[in-house]
N, CA, C and O atoms as a GROMACS GRO file, in nm:
protein
  536
    1MET      N    1  -4.680  -1.582  -3.414
    1MET     CA    2  -4.605  -1.680  -3.342
    1MET      C    3  -4.459  -1.638  -3.326
    1MET      O    4  -4.398  -1.660  -3.221
    2ARG      N    5  -4.404  -1.578  -3.430
    2ARG     CA    6  -4.265  -1.534  -3.424
    2ARG      C    7  -4.249  -1.424  -3.319
    2ARG      O    8  -4.151  -1.423  -3.244
    3ALA      N    9  -4.341  -1.333  -3.313
    3ALA     CA   10  -4.331  -1.223  -3.218
    3ALA      C   11  -4.338  -1.275  -3.075
    3ALA      O   12  -4.269  -1.226  -2.986
    4GLN      N   13  -4.422  -1.375  -3.054
    4GLN     CA   14  -4.433  -1.432  -2.920
    4GLN      C   15  -4.302  -1.501  -2.879
    4GLN      O   16  -4.259  -1.488  -2.765
    5THR      N   17  -4.240  -1.573  -2.970
    5THR     CA   18  -4.113  -1.640  -2.942
    5THR      C   19  -4.004  -1.538  -2.912
    5THR      O   20  -3.927  -1.554  -2.818
    6ALA      N   21  -3.999  -1.434  -2.992
    6ALA     CA   22  -3.899  -1.329  -2.969
    6ALA      C   23  -3.923  -1.263  -2.833
    6ALA      O   24  -3.827  -1.233  -2.761
    7PHE      N   25  -4.048  -1.239  -2.800
    7PHE     CA   26  -4.080  -1.178  -2.671
    7PHE      C   27  -4.039  -1.270  -2.556
    7PHE      O   28  -3.985  -1.224  -2.455
    8GLU      N   29  -4.063  -1.400  -2.570
    8GLU     CA   30  -4.025  -1.495  -2.466
    8GLU      C   31  -3.873  -1.499  -2.448
    8GLU      O   32  -3.824  -1.504  -2.335
    9TYR      N   33  -3.798  -1.496  -2.558
    9TYR     CA   34  -3.652  -1.491  -2.548
    9TYR      C   35  -3.605  -1.364  -2.479
    9TYR      O   36  -3.512  -1.366  -2.399
   10MET      N   37  -3.671  -1.254  -2.510
   10MET     CA   38  -3.636  -1.128  -2.448
   10MET      C   39  -3.664  -1.131  -2.297
   10MET      O   40  -3.584  -1.079  -2.219
   11VAL      N   41  -3.774  -1.190  -2.257
   11VAL     CA   42  -3.807  -1.202  -2.115
   11VAL      C   43  -3.704  -1.290  -2.044
   11VAL      O   44  -3.661  -1.258  -1.933
   12ILE      N   45  -3.665  -1.401  -2.107
   12ILE     CA   46  -3.564  -1.490  -2.048
   12ILE      C   47  -3.432  -1.416  -2.032
   12ILE      O   48  -3.366  -1.427  -1.928
   13ALA      N   49  -3.391  -1.340  -2.134
   13ALA     CA   50  -3.267  -1.263  -2.127
   13ALA      C   51  -3.273  -1.159  -2.015
   13ALA      O   52  -3.174  -1.139  -1.944
   14MET      N   53  -3.387  -1.094  -1.998
   14MET     CA   54  -3.401  -0.994  -1.892
   14MET      C   55  -3.395  -1.060  -1.754
   14MET      O   56  -3.336  -1.002  -1.661
   15ILE      N   57  -3.453  -1.177  -1.739
   15ILE     CA   58  -3.448  -1.248  -1.610
   15ILE      C   59  -3.304  -1.286  -1.577
   15ILE      O   60  -3.259  -1.271  -1.464
   16ILE      N   61  -3.232  -1.337  -1.677
   16ILE     CA   62  -3.091  -1.375  -1.656
   16ILE      C   63  -3.009  -1.252  -1.618
   16ILE      O   64  -2.929  -1.258  -1.525
   17LEU      N   65  -3.028  -1.141  -1.689
   17LEU     CA   66  -2.957  -1.018  -1.656
   17LEU      C   67  -2.995  -0.968  -1.516
   17LEU      O   68  -2.911  -0.914  -1.444
   18GLY      N   69  -3.120  -0.986  -1.480
   18GLY     CA   70  -3.166  -0.945  -1.347
   18GLY      C   71  -3.093  -1.019  -1.236
   18GLY      O   72  -3.075  -0.965  -1.127
   19PHE      N   73  -3.051  -1.142  -1.263
   19PHE     CA   74  -2.972  -1.217  -1.165
   19PHE      C   75  -2.823  -1.184  -1.173
   19PHE      O   76  -2.757  -1.175  -1.070
   20LEU      N   77  -2.771  -1.167  -1.293
   20LEU     CA   78  -2.628  -1.149  -1.311
   20LEU      C   79  -2.577  -1.010  -1.270
   20LEU      O   80  -2.468  -0.999  -1.215
   21VAL      N   81  -2.653  -0.907  -1.296
   21VAL     CA   82  -2.607  -0.771  -1.266
   21VAL      C   83  -2.581  -0.751  -1.117
   21VAL      O   84  -2.475  -0.699  -1.082
   22PRO      N   85  -2.672  -0.788  -1.026
   22PRO     CA   86  -2.642  -0.770  -0.883
   22PRO      C   87  -2.521  -0.852  -0.837
   22PRO      O   88  -2.442  -0.807  -0.755
   23ILE      N   89  -2.508  -0.973  -0.891
   23ILE     CA   90  -2.393  -1.056  -0.855
   23ILE      C   91  -2.265  -0.989  -0.902
   23ILE      O   92  -2.167  -0.984  -0.828
   24TRP      N   93  -2.264  -0.938  -1.024
   24TRP     CA   94  -2.146  -0.870  -1.078
   24TRP      C   95  -2.111  -0.746  -0.994
   24TRP      O   96  -1.994  -0.721  -0.966
   25LEU      N   97  -2.212  -0.669  -0.955
   25LEU     CA   98  -2.187  -0.550  -0.872
   25LEU      C   99  -2.128  -0.588  -0.736
   25LEU      O  100  -2.037  -0.521  -0.687
   26TYR      N  101  -2.179  -0.695  -0.676
   26TYR     CA  102  -2.128  -0.741  -0.547
   26TYR      C  103  -1.983  -0.787  -0.558
   26TYR      O  104  -1.899  -0.750  -0.475
   27VAL      N  105  -1.953  -0.866  -0.660
   27VAL     CA  106  -1.816  -0.915  -0.680
   27VAL      C  107  -1.720  -0.798  -0.704
   27VAL      O  108  -1.608  -0.798  -0.654
   28SER      N  109  -1.764  -0.700  -0.780
   28SER     CA  110  -1.681  -0.582  -0.807
   28SER      C  111  -1.652  -0.505  -0.678
   28SER      O  112  -1.539  -0.461  -0.657
   29GLN      N  113  -1.751  -0.489  -0.594
   29GLN     CA  114  -1.733  -0.419  -0.467
   29GLN      C  115  -1.636  -0.495  -0.376
   29GLN      O  116  -1.549  -0.434  -0.314
   30VAL      N  117  -1.651  -0.626  -0.367
   30VAL     CA  118  -1.562  -0.707  -0.283
   30VAL      C  119  -1.418  -0.699  -0.335
   30VAL      O  120  -1.324  -0.693  -0.256
   31GLN      N  121  -1.402  -0.700  -0.466
   31GLN     CA  122  -1.269  -0.690  -0.525
   31GLN      C  123  -1.203  -0.556  -0.490
   31GLN      O  124  -1.085  -0.552  -0.456
   32ASN      N  125  -1.278  -0.447  -0.498
   32ASN     CA  126  -1.224  -0.315  -0.464
   32ASN      C  127  -1.184  -0.307  -0.316
   32ASN      O  128  -1.079  -0.252  -0.283
   33GLU      N  129  -1.267  -0.361  -0.228
   33GLU     CA  130  -1.236  -0.361  -0.085
   33GLU      C  131  -1.112  -0.445  -0.056
   33GLU      O  132  -1.029  -0.406   0.026
   34SER      N  133  -1.099  -0.558  -0.124
   34SER     CA  134  -0.982  -0.644  -0.104
   34SER      C  135  -0.855  -0.576  -0.152
   34SER      O  136  -0.751  -0.585  -0.087
   35ALA      N  137  -0.862  -0.507  -0.265
   35ALA     CA  138  -0.745  -0.436  -0.318
   35ALA      C  139  -0.702  -0.325  -0.222
   35ALA      O  140  -0.582  -0.303  -0.202
   36GLU      N  141  -0.798  -0.255  -0.163
   36GLU     CA  142  -0.766  -0.148  -0.068
   36GLU      C  143  -0.702  -0.205   0.058
   36GLU      O  144  -0.604  -0.150   0.109
   37THR      N  145  -0.758  -0.314   0.110
   37THR     CA  146  -0.702  -0.378   0.229
   37THR      C  147  -0.560  -0.427   0.203
   37THR      O  148  -0.473  -0.414   0.288
   38LEU      N  149  -0.538  -0.482   0.085
   38LEU     CA  150  -0.406  -0.530   0.049
   38LEU      C  151  -0.306  -0.416   0.041
   38LEU      O  152  -0.193  -0.429   0.088
   39ALA      N  153  -0.345  -0.303  -0.018
   39ALA     CA  154  -0.256  -0.187  -0.029
   39ALA      C  155  -0.220  -0.134   0.110
   39ALA      O  156  -0.104  -0.099   0.134
   40LEU      N  157  -0.317  -0.127   0.200
   40LEU     CA  158  -0.288  -0.079   0.336
   40LEU      C  159  -0.196  -0.175   0.411
   40LEU      O  160  -0.112  -0.132   0.489
   41THR      N  161  -0.213  -0.305   0.387
   41THR     CA  162  -0.125  -0.404   0.450
   41THR      C  163   0.017  -0.392   0.397
   41THR      O  164   0.113  -0.399   0.474
   42TYR      N  165   0.032  -0.373   0.265
   42TYR     CA  166   0.165  -0.351   0.208
   42TYR      C  167   0.231  -0.227   0.269
   42TYR      O  168   0.350  -0.228   0.299
   43ALA      N  169   0.154  -0.122   0.286
   43ALA     CA  170   0.207   0.002   0.344
   43ALA      C  171   0.253  -0.021   0.488
   43ALA      O  172   0.360   0.025   0.527
   44LYS      N  173   0.172  -0.091   0.567
   44LYS     CA  174   0.209  -0.120   0.706
   44LYS      C  175   0.338  -0.201   0.712
   44LYS      O  176   0.426  -0.174   0.793
   45ASN      N  177   0.346  -0.302   0.626
   45ASN     CA  178   0.466  -0.387   0.624
   45ASN      C  179   0.590  -0.308   0.585
   45ASN      O  180   0.696  -0.325   0.645
   46ALA      N  181   0.578  -0.220   0.485
   46ALA     CA  182   0.692  -0.141   0.439
   46ALA      C  183   0.742  -0.047   0.548
   46ALA      O  184   0.862  -0.040   0.574
   47VAL      N  185   0.650   0.023   0.611
   47VAL     CA  186   0.687   0.120   0.716
   47VAL      C  187   0.750   0.048   0.835
   47VAL      O  188   0.848   0.095   0.892
   48LYS      N  189   0.693  -0.066   0.872
   48LYS     CA  190   0.747  -0.142   0.985
   48LYS      C  191   0.887  -0.195   0.954
   48LYS      O  192   0.976  -0.189   1.039
   49LYS      N  193   0.906  -0.245   0.834
   49LYS     CA  194   1.036  -0.298   0.793
   49LYS      C  195   1.144  -0.188   0.794
   49LYS      O  196   1.256  -0.212   0.838
   50ILE      N  197   1.108  -0.070   0.746
   50ILE     CA  198   1.203   0.042   0.744
   50ILE      C  199   1.241   0.082   0.886
   50ILE      O  200   1.359   0.099   0.916
   51ALA      N  201   1.143   0.096   0.974
   51ALA     CA  202   1.169   0.138   1.113
   51ALA      C  203   1.250   0.034   1.189
   51ALA      O  204   1.342   0.069   1.263
   52GLU      N  205   1.217  -0.094   1.171
   52GLU     CA  206   1.291  -0.199   1.241
   52GLU      C  207   1.436  -0.205   1.196
   52GLU      O  208   1.526  -0.222   1.279
   53ASN      N  209   1.460  -0.190   1.067
   53ASN     CA  210   1.598  -0.193   1.017
   53ASN      C  211   1.673  -0.066   1.056
   53ASN      O  212   1.795  -0.070   1.074
   54ALA      N  213   1.603   0.046   1.068
   54ALA     CA  214   1.666   0.169   1.118
   54ALA      C  215   1.712   0.149   1.262
   54ALA      O  216   1.821   0.192   1.299
   55ASP      N  217   1.630   0.084   1.343
   55ASP     CA  218   1.669   0.053   1.481
   55ASP      C  219   1.791  -0.040   1.484
   55ASP      O  220   1.880  -0.023   1.567
   56LEU      N  221   1.792  -0.136   1.393
   56LEU     CA  222   1.904  -0.231   1.387
   56LEU      C  223   2.036  -0.161   1.358
   56LEU      O  224   2.134  -0.181   1.431
   57VAL      N  225   2.041  -0.079   1.254
   57VAL     CA  226   2.167  -0.012   1.221
   57VAL      C  227   2.204   0.094   1.325
   57VAL      O  228   2.322   0.118   1.350
   58TYR      N  229   2.104   0.156   1.385
   58TYR     CA  230   2.130   0.256   1.489
   58TYR      C  231   2.196   0.191   1.611
   58TYR      O  232   2.285   0.249   1.673
   59SER      N  233   2.153   0.069   1.644
   59SER     CA  234   2.212  -0.001   1.759
   59SER      C  235   2.356  -0.043   1.731
   59SER      O  236   2.433  -0.064   1.825
   60GLN      N  237   2.392  -0.056   1.604
   60GLN     CA  238   2.529  -0.094   1.568
   60GLN      C  239   2.620   0.026   1.548
   60GLN      O  240   2.741   0.011   1.534
   61ARG      N  241   2.563   0.143   1.548
   61ARG     CA  242   2.632   0.272   1.542
   61ARG      C  243   2.692   0.304   1.407
   61ARG      O  244   2.660   0.241   1.306
   62LEU      N  245   2.781   0.404   1.406
   62LEU     CA  246   2.836   0.467   1.287
   62LEU      C  247   2.891   0.366   1.185
   62LEU      O  248   2.969   0.277   1.220
   63GLY      N  249   2.848   0.381   1.062
   63GLY     CA  250   2.897   0.298   0.952
   63GLY      C  251   2.813   0.176   0.923
   63GLY      O  252   2.825   0.117   0.815
   64ALA      N  253   2.729   0.136   1.015
   64ALA     CA  254   2.644   0.019   0.991
   64ALA      C  255   2.541   0.053   0.885
   64ALA      O  256   2.482   0.161   0.886
   65LYS      N  257   2.519  -0.040   0.794
   65LYS     CA  258   2.417  -0.017   0.691
   65LYS      C  259   2.356  -0.149   0.649
   65LYS      O  260   2.415  -0.256   0.663
   66VAL      N  261   2.236  -0.139   0.596
   66VAL     CA  262   2.164  -0.256   0.548
   66VAL      C  263   2.082  -0.215   0.426
   66VAL      O  264   2.030  -0.103   0.418
   67LYS      N  265   2.072  -0.308   0.332
   67LYS     CA  266   1.991  -0.285   0.212
   67LYS      C  267   1.864  -0.368   0.227
   67LYS      O  268   1.870  -0.490   0.247
   68VAL      N  269   1.750  -0.302   0.218
   68VAL     CA  270   1.622  -0.366   0.244
   68VAL      C  271   1.531  -0.352   0.122
   68VAL      O  272   1.525  -0.245   0.061
   69GLY      N  273   1.462  -0.458   0.088
   69GLY     CA  274   1.364  -0.452  -0.020
   69GLY      C  275   1.224  -0.434   0.036
   69GLY      O  276   1.181  -0.511   0.122
   70VAL      N  277   1.154  -0.332  -0.011
   70VAL     CA  278   1.015  -0.309   0.032
   70VAL      C  279   0.927  -0.287  -0.090
   70VAL      O  280   0.972  -0.243  -0.196
   71TYR      N  281   0.800  -0.319  -0.073
   71TYR     CA  282   0.702  -0.296  -0.179
   71TYR      C  283   0.618  -0.175  -0.142
   71TYR      O  284   0.555  -0.172  -0.037
   72ILE      N  285   0.619  -0.075  -0.229
   72ILE     CA  286   0.536   0.045  -0.212
   72ILE      C  287   0.407   0.021  -0.290
   72ILE      O  288   0.412   0.000  -0.411
   73PRO      N  289   0.292   0.025  -0.223
   73PRO     CA  290   0.166  -0.004  -0.293
   73PRO      C  291   0.116   0.113  -0.377
   73PRO      O  292   0.169   0.223  -0.370
   74ASN      N  293   0.013   0.086  -0.457
   74ASN     CA  294  -0.056   0.192  -0.532
   74ASN      C  295  -0.127   0.285  -0.434
   74ASN      O  296  -0.169   0.242  -0.327
   75GLY      N  297  -0.140   0.411  -0.471
   75GLY     CA  298  -0.218   0.505  -0.391
   75GLY      C  299  -0.140   0.575  -0.282
   75GLY      O  300  -0.202   0.636  -0.194
   76VAL      N  301  -0.008   0.568  -0.284
   76VAL     CA  302   0.071   0.639  -0.182
   76VAL      C  303   0.083   0.785  -0.224
   76VAL      O  304   0.134   0.815  -0.333
   77GLU      N  305   0.038   0.874  -0.139
   77GLU     CA  306   0.044   1.017  -0.166
   77GLU      C  307   0.180   1.075  -0.128
   77GLU      O  308   0.236   1.157  -0.200
   78GLU      N  309   0.232   1.032  -0.012
   78GLU     CA  310   0.355   1.091   0.040
   78GLU      C  311   0.421   0.994   0.137
   78GLU      O  312   0.353   0.920   0.209
   79ILE      N  313   0.554   0.995   0.139
   79ILE     CA  314   0.631   0.922   0.240
   79ILE      C  315   0.718   1.024   0.310
   79ILE      O  316   0.803   1.089   0.248
   80ASN      N  317   0.698   1.039   0.440
   80ASN     CA  318   0.768   1.140   0.519
   80ASN      C  319   0.856   1.069   0.622
   80ASN      O  320   0.807   0.992   0.704
   81ILE      N  321   0.986   1.097   0.616
   81ILE     CA  322   1.081   1.038   0.711
   81ILE      C  323   1.151   1.152   0.783
   81ILE      O  324   1.247   1.210   0.732
   82THR      N  325   1.103   1.184   0.903
   82THR     CA  326   1.163   1.290   0.983
   82THR      C  327   1.148   1.257   1.130
   82THR      O  328   1.059   1.182   1.170
   83GLY      N  329   1.236   1.315   1.210
   83GLY     CA  330   1.231   1.288   1.354
   83GLY      C  331   1.258   1.142   1.380
   83GLY      O  332   1.358   1.087   1.333
   84LYS      N  333   1.170   1.079   1.452
   84LYS     CA  334   1.182   0.936   1.481
   84LYS      C  335   1.070   0.856   1.417
   84LYS      O  336   1.041   0.744   1.459
   85THR      N  337   1.006   0.914   1.315
   85THR     CA  338   0.886   0.853   1.258
   85THR      C  339   0.896   0.838   1.107
   85THR      O  340   0.945   0.926   1.036
   86VAL      N  341   0.847   0.724   1.059
   86VAL     CA  342   0.829   0.700   0.916
   86VAL      C  343   0.678   0.704   0.893
   86VAL      O  344   0.605   0.624   0.951
   87ILE      N  345   0.631   0.796   0.808
   87ILE     CA  346   0.488   0.811   0.781
   87ILE      C  347   0.463   0.789   0.632
   87ILE      O  348   0.529   0.850   0.547
   88MET      N  349   0.367   0.702   0.602
   88MET     CA  350   0.325   0.680   0.464
   88MET      C  351   0.178   0.718   0.455
   88MET      O  352   0.094   0.660   0.524
   89LYS      N  353   0.147   0.816   0.370
   89LYS     CA  354   0.008   0.859   0.351
   89LYS      C  355  -0.048   0.785   0.230
   89LYS      O  356   0.005   0.796   0.119
   90VAL      N  357  -0.156   0.710   0.253
   90VAL     CA  358  -0.213   0.624   0.150
   90VAL      C  359  -0.359   0.662   0.127
   90VAL      O  360  -0.436   0.680   0.222
   91TYR      N  361  -0.397   0.675  -0.001
   91TYR     CA  362  -0.537   0.700  -0.035
   91TYR      C  363  -0.620   0.576  -0.005
   91TYR      O  364  -0.577   0.463  -0.031
   92SER      N  365  -0.740   0.597   0.049
   92SER     CA  366  -0.836   0.488   0.069
   92SER      C  367  -0.975   0.543   0.043
   92SER      O  368  -0.993   0.662   0.016
   93SER      N  369  -1.074   0.456   0.050
   93SER     CA  370  -1.211   0.499   0.023
   93SER      C  371  -1.261   0.598   0.128
   93SER      O  372  -1.353   0.675   0.102
   94SER      N  373  -1.201   0.597   0.247
   94SER     CA  374  -1.242   0.689   0.353
   94SER      C  375  -1.153   0.813   0.361
   94SER      O  376  -1.162   0.889   0.457
   95GLY      N  377  -1.068   0.833   0.262
   95GLY     CA  378  -0.978   0.948   0.260
   95GLY      C  379  -0.834   0.904   0.270
   95GLY      O  380  -0.802   0.788   0.245
   96VAL      N  381  -0.747   0.996   0.307
   96VAL     CA  382  -0.605   0.964   0.320
   96VAL      C  383  -0.579   0.906   0.459
   96VAL      O  384  -0.620   0.963   0.560
   97VAL      N  385  -0.511   0.791   0.462
   97VAL     CA  386  -0.480   0.722   0.587
   97VAL      C  387  -0.331   0.736   0.615
   97VAL      O  388  -0.249   0.713   0.526
   98ASP      N  389  -0.296   0.774   0.738
   98ASP     CA  390  -0.156   0.783   0.779
   98ASP      C  391  -0.114   0.650   0.840
   98ASP      O  392  -0.168   0.608   0.942
   99ILE      N  393  -0.017   0.586   0.777
   99ILE     CA  394   0.041   0.463   0.830
   99ILE      C  395   0.179   0.504   0.883
   99ILE      O  396   0.260   0.559   0.808
  100PHE      N  397   0.207   0.479   1.011
  100PHE     CA  398   0.334   0.526   1.066
  100PHE      C  399   0.394   0.423   1.160
  100PHE      O  400   0.326   0.334   1.212
  101GLU      N  401   0.524   0.437   1.179
  101GLU     CA  402   0.599   0.354   1.273
  101GLU      C  403   0.709   0.442   1.331
  101GLU      O  404   0.770   0.522   1.260
  102THR      N  405   0.734   0.427   1.460
  102THR     CA  406   0.839   0.506   1.524
  102THR      C  407   0.965   0.422   1.543
  102THR      O  408   0.960   0.299   1.546
  103SER      N  409   1.076   0.492   1.555
  103SER     CA  410   1.207   0.430   1.570
  103SER      C  411   1.276   0.488   1.692
  103SER      O  412   1.238   0.595   1.741
  104ALA      N  413   1.376   0.418   1.741
  104ALA     CA  414   1.457   0.470   1.852
  104ALA      C  415   1.554   0.576   1.802
  104ALA      O  416   1.602   0.658   1.880
  105ALA      N  417   1.582   0.575   1.673
  105ALA     CA  418   1.681   0.666   1.614
  105ALA      C  419   1.614   0.787   1.552
  105ALA      O  420   1.496   0.782   1.514
  106ASN      N  421   1.689   0.895   1.541
  106ASN     CA  422   1.646   1.008   1.459
  106ASN      C  423   1.664   0.966   1.314
  106ASN      O  424   1.768   0.912   1.277
  107LEU      N  425   1.563   0.991   1.233
  107LEU     CA  426   1.564   0.946   1.094
  107LEU      C  427   1.569   1.063   0.999
  107LEU      O  428   1.518   1.172   1.028
  108ASN      N  429   1.632   1.040   0.885
  108ASN     CA  430   1.640   1.142   0.781
  108ASN      C  431   1.639   1.069   0.647
  108ASN      O  432   1.700   0.963   0.634
  109GLY      N  433   1.572   1.127   0.549
  109GLY     CA  434   1.574   1.066   0.416
  109GLY      C  435   1.447   1.091   0.339
  109GLY      O  436   1.357   1.161   0.384
  110SER      N  437   1.443   1.031   0.222
  110SER     CA  438   1.324   1.044   0.137
  110SER      C  439   1.312   0.919   0.051
  110SER      O  440   1.412   0.855   0.016
  111LEU      N  441   1.190   0.885   0.018
  111LEU     CA  442   1.162   0.768  -0.065
  111LEU      C  443   1.060   0.806  -0.171
  111LEU      O  444   0.980   0.897  -0.151
  112PRO      N  445   1.061   0.736  -0.285
  112PRO     CA  446   0.965   0.767  -0.391
  112PRO      C  447   0.826   0.713  -0.356
  112PRO      O  448   0.813   0.620  -0.276
  113THR      N  449   0.725   0.771  -0.416
  113THR     CA  450   0.588   0.724  -0.394
  113THR      C  451   0.540   0.634  -0.507
  113THR      O  452   0.426   0.589  -0.507
  114THR      N  453   0.627   0.608  -0.603
  114THR     CA  454   0.588   0.521  -0.715
  114THR      C  455   0.571   0.378  -0.665
  114THR      O  456   0.652   0.329  -0.586
  115SER      N  457   0.466   0.313  -0.711
  115SER     CA  458   0.439   0.178  -0.664
  115SER      C  459   0.538   0.080  -0.724
  115SER      O  460   0.594   0.101  -0.831
  116GLY      N  461   0.558  -0.028  -0.650
  116GLY     CA  462   0.648  -0.133  -0.695
  116GLY      C  463   0.751  -0.166  -0.590
  116GLY      O  464   0.754  -0.109  -0.481
  117PHE      N  465   0.837  -0.262  -0.625
  117PHE     CA  466   0.942  -0.307  -0.534
  117PHE      C  467   1.062  -0.214  -0.544
  117PHE      O  468   1.107  -0.182  -0.654
  118HIS      N  469   1.113  -0.171  -0.430
  118HIS     CA  470   1.228  -0.080  -0.425
  118HIS      C  471   1.331  -0.131  -0.326
  118HIS      O  472   1.297  -0.186  -0.221
  119TRP      N  473   1.458  -0.111  -0.360
  119TRP     CA  474   1.566  -0.138  -0.266
  119TRP      C  475   1.600  -0.009  -0.193
  119TRP      O  476   1.617   0.096  -0.255
  120ILE      N  477   1.608  -0.017  -0.061
  120ILE     CA  478   1.632   0.100   0.023
  120ILE      C  479   1.759   0.077   0.104
  120ILE      O  480   1.779  -0.030   0.161
  121LEU      N  481   1.845   0.177   0.107
  121LEU     CA  482   1.967   0.172   0.186
  121LEU      C  483   1.944   0.247   0.317
  121LEU      O  484   1.909   0.364   0.317
  122ILE      N  485   1.965   0.178   0.427
  122ILE     CA  486   1.948   0.235   0.560
  122ILE      C  487   2.086   0.234   0.627
  122ILE      O  488   2.145   0.128   0.646
  123GLU      N  489   2.137   0.354   0.661
  123GLU     CA  490   2.274   0.365   0.709
  123GLU      C  491   2.283   0.454   0.833
  123GLU      O  492   2.226   0.563   0.838
  124ALA      N  493   2.356   0.405   0.934
  124ALA     CA  494   2.379   0.482   1.057
  124ALA      C  495   2.485   0.587   1.030
  124ALA      O  496   2.593   0.556   0.978
  125LYS      N  497   2.455   0.712   1.065
  125LYS     CA  498   2.547   0.824   1.041
  125LYS      C  499   2.591   0.889   1.171
  125LYS      O  500   2.626   1.007   1.172
  126GLY      N  501   2.591   0.816   1.279
  126GLY     CA  502   2.629   0.874   1.408
  126GLY      C  503   2.507   0.895   1.494
  126GLY      O  504   2.456   0.801   1.555
  127ASP      N  505   2.458   1.019   1.500
  127ASP     CA  506   2.342   1.049   1.584
  127ASP      C  507   2.210   1.038   1.509
  127ASP      O  508   2.105   1.070   1.566
  128TYR      N  509   2.211   0.995   1.383
  128TYR     CA  510   2.088   0.974   1.307
  128TYR      C  511   2.108   0.860   1.207
  128TYR      O  512   2.219   0.812   1.187
  129VAL      N  513   1.998   0.819   1.146
  129VAL     CA  514   2.000   0.713   1.045
  129VAL      C  515   1.950   0.772   0.914
  129VAL      O  516   1.844   0.835   0.910
  130GLN      N  517   2.026   0.752   0.808
  130GLN     CA  518   1.990   0.802   0.674
  130GLN      C  519   1.918   0.691   0.598
  130GLN      O  520   1.964   0.577   0.594
  131ILE      N  521   1.804   0.725   0.537
  131ILE     CA  522   1.723   0.630   0.461
  131ILE      C  523   1.704   0.686   0.321
  131ILE      O  524   1.642   0.791   0.303
  132ASP      N  525   1.757   0.615   0.222
  132ASP     CA  526   1.748   0.659   0.082
  132ASP      C  527   1.732   0.539  -0.010
  132ASP      O  528   1.744   0.424   0.032
  133MET      N  529   1.704   0.570  -0.136
  133MET     CA  530   1.699   0.466  -0.238
  133MET      C  531   1.839   0.410  -0.258
  133MET      O  532   1.938   0.482  -0.249
  134SER      N  533   1.846   0.282  -0.284
  134SER     CA  534   1.975   0.217  -0.306
  134SER      C  535   2.019   0.232  -0.450
  134SER      O  536   2.126   0.183  -0.487
   0.00000   0.00000   0.00000
């Protein structure tokens, strides 16, 4: 009788696990996809904010500057600021994605790839705009 009871408990536990494991796997997958989408959105917002503020100081000419706060997401491989383009390369499940925004001004500068909130100084230097950490 004891063996039968133990076997019944084991069958019940296996049935419960049979339901919980697929649900857990699905929730885990959705969470990973959401985190990736959020990181790409943060990257798009950061690049757009930098380019828009570069246009702003460029239109005001020499000496104009602005301090901008941007969030750099996890998974950024490289941030390239050259020519008239700000490019952020971000790791994703499909490989490295280039997020970019163009500006009316020639741009120069460098930014860190470490994730988190950063203050960036954007300053008009005449015929170009300098973008650096504040």
